[in-house]
N, C-alpha and C positions, 0 to 999 in steps of 0.2 A: 724367933729371929727373925731378922728382916736384912735381906739385904742392902747392901749400901751401892749407894747411885750406881757404884760401879762394877760390881756383877752385876747387876742388873742393864747395864750397857750391855757387858760380854753374854749375858746371855739374847739377847735382846737379837749383836750380832752370831751372835749363833743356831737363832733359827726358833726358841724356846718357843717365843711367845706364840711365832705360829704356827706351827709345827699343834700347840694345844690346842688354837685355834681352828686346824683344820682338822683337830679329831670329833670335836661336837658338831662339823657343819658337816661332817659323811655320820657318824650318825643320826642325826635328821634325816641323810637321803636314802638307809638303806634297811629301816623300817623291819621288820619282824626277824629277817634276818641278826643283828644286836637284836634282840629282847630276847629271844630265848638264849644265847650265850650270858644274856646278864642275870636271868634266872636261871642259869646252869648257877656261874659267880657266888647266887647270891647264898643260897638250896645250901651248895659244897661246905661255905664259908658258917653257915650259920646248925650243919653238922658237927663239923670244929671247935662251932663253940661249943655246943652238951657234950661233946668229948671229952675235955681238956677243963672246959669251965675256966675260965682266967678273969681276973678281978681286974688286970687289963690289958687292953688291944692296941700294939702297936702297928701302923698299916700304913707301908713302904708302896709310894702313888697309889696314891688319896685319889688324882686326877680328878675328874668333874661327876667321882661321885657317883657314877651310875654300874657301880655291876658291887659296889655296894653295903649289905640292910642297915644299914646308917642306924634309921630310929631299933629297931629289934636289941644291936650290939648298946645303941645305951641304954636301953632297956636292962641288960643283960650284966651289963658289967659296970665297977666303979668309974674307969677312965678308959678315953677311947684317944689314942695319940696319931693321928695326920699329919703321915709327912712326904713331904712332896716340893720341888722343887721351885714351885708358884701354884700360891692355889686363888682362881679364880674370885670375882667378885661372887658373880653367883654361889661358890661355894659359904664363902665369909657370911653371909647373907641365913644361907641354909643352918648352916650351925651357931648359928651367934645363937639361939636359940636353947641350946642343948648344954647345961652347964658343965657337964662330964664329957666333951670333948674339946680338943686343947689339939689344934693346927702352928705344926708346924712346919718351916720353910728348909728345905734341906736337900744338899744333892744327896741322896740314897747308893751312890755308888762309891761315897767316901772323899770327893773332889776329884771326881775325873776332870767335871768342866773345866775347872782352875789346872789342871795338869798340863792337859790338851790347849790350852787357849796360852800357858804360858809358854808350852814351847813349842808350838805352832800358830796363835791367833796373833802376838805381836810383832811379827817380820822374823824371829831367830829363826827361821829356814826357808830364808830367802831362797838362798841357796838349794831348797828342795833333797835333805840327802834322803839317803837308799837305802836307807832304817829306821824301825820303829825305838829302834834299842834302848834310850832315852825319855819313852815313857813310862814313867811310873803309874802300877796300878796300885789305888790306895785302895785298905779298907775300914768301912765302913765301921765304926762303934757309935752305944749310947750309952749318954752322961749315968743314966738309972738302970732297973730292971726297964724292960721293955715289955714283959707280960709274953705273953701268944703273938709271935708275929703271924701278918698277913705279906705279902708278895704279890701283888694283884696286879699280872698281865703288866711286871715294868724286865723280869729278866731280862727279856731279849730289847725290847726300845732304849735301855741303858747303852745299847753302845751307835744308836743310829745316824743321834749330830757330830756326837767328838770323828766319830769312824767318815763321814762327809769332809767336815774339818779336812781331818790327814790326811786324805786324799787327794784333796785338793792342794796339801802346801809338803805334800813329801814323794819319794818316788819310789815308797815300797811295793814289792812284792804283793800278789793277793796272798801268798800260804801268809805272810805275816800280821797281815788284819787277821785271816780267819786265827790265828792264836791270838791276835789281840783280843777278839771278842771269847775267845777262850776262857782266856784269862781275868776279863771284868764278869765275864757271867761265872768263874769258879768263882771266885769271890765273890759273888755274892749267895751263892748257894753253904758257899764254905758258912759266915755269916750267918746264915738264915738254920745250920743244924746245930748251930751252942745255943737253940731255944725251941720249944716245942713252936713250927712253922708251920703256917701254909703257903703253900706256893701253887701259882698257877700261872701259865703262861703258852703263852703258841709256843708247840714242836716241829712244827714244817707247813711250808705258805705251799697250798695247791694253784695251781696258775691254770686257768682256761681261754684257749684262744678262739676268736672270732670261728675259727674251721672249731673247737670243737674237741684238741688235741689241748691231753693233761700233763706238766709234769710239777712235779716235787724242789722243795728246794729247805732243808735241813735250815731253823731259825736255832733251837735249841744245839749248842754244840757240845752243852757240858749236861750230867743229868744227877739226879739224888744219886746214883747206885738202887736202885732197886723200881722197879712197876709203878704204877700211880695209883693214885686211889678213886681218878674217875679220868673218863675221856669223852668230849665229843666236838663236833663240826662250828666252826665260829663262821656263818656266812656274811664274811669281812665287809666286798666287796662288789654283791652281785648286782647291784645295780651301773657295776662299768665305773668311779666314779674317777678311778686315778686313768682310764687310760681307756677309747669306745673299744679296744681292740684285746684285750684280756679281761679278766674275773679275776678273784681273787677269796680262799676259804683258807683261813687256817686251824689242822688242827690243833686242842684245844688239850695240855695235861690238866690235874689237880693235883698236888701230893698233902700229904697231914705229916710232916716228920718231928 
């Protein structure tokens, strides 16, 4: 599908295009830290592909294709669907020559962007209500058999920009925002568990300040209920891109469901 101008305006006002551009700029600055993470993602996906041997693969959160072994998938599968809220022009150009790759523009949360914007972005929350109870967490579904699903570093990203808007537009407390994130993550994992799926996601952020003090923040609030099949450290911001006073790494967990 292709978003209508009104929806593209919502994506712009909620910061989705700027967020995606920021990811590729950060990638260019971080060098080896991101390359190691990308290599680990590709290796895990290819191992899963050899295990499951699907004819169709649907990738949720394909992004800039940095972590995806697209050439190998194209050789081994009949159809690869790349699903994301927006496909950069570079990705459209890169995939144009691959006859079995289909680009799909969709909100892989099931519609949380539209839901949050309708409740908060259009001014309905002008008086800043105290709760998030009216926010419904949609469930994502497929028009036909998606084959093997790959959720690629998207689980903890689904919440970022909707939560940012809600924090501006409501007086909800921290416990409600934690519950909002849990519900969004649980919906995504529940959907993945209906199919043979790969789930790759950060689980904790490891923050080091300029004095060398280290703290951890849990990002994956819901798990598939089993031990991961792979785990590694992603040097996400060792160059201090976010701030000169902190550096950030992520613990990444990978599952074959």
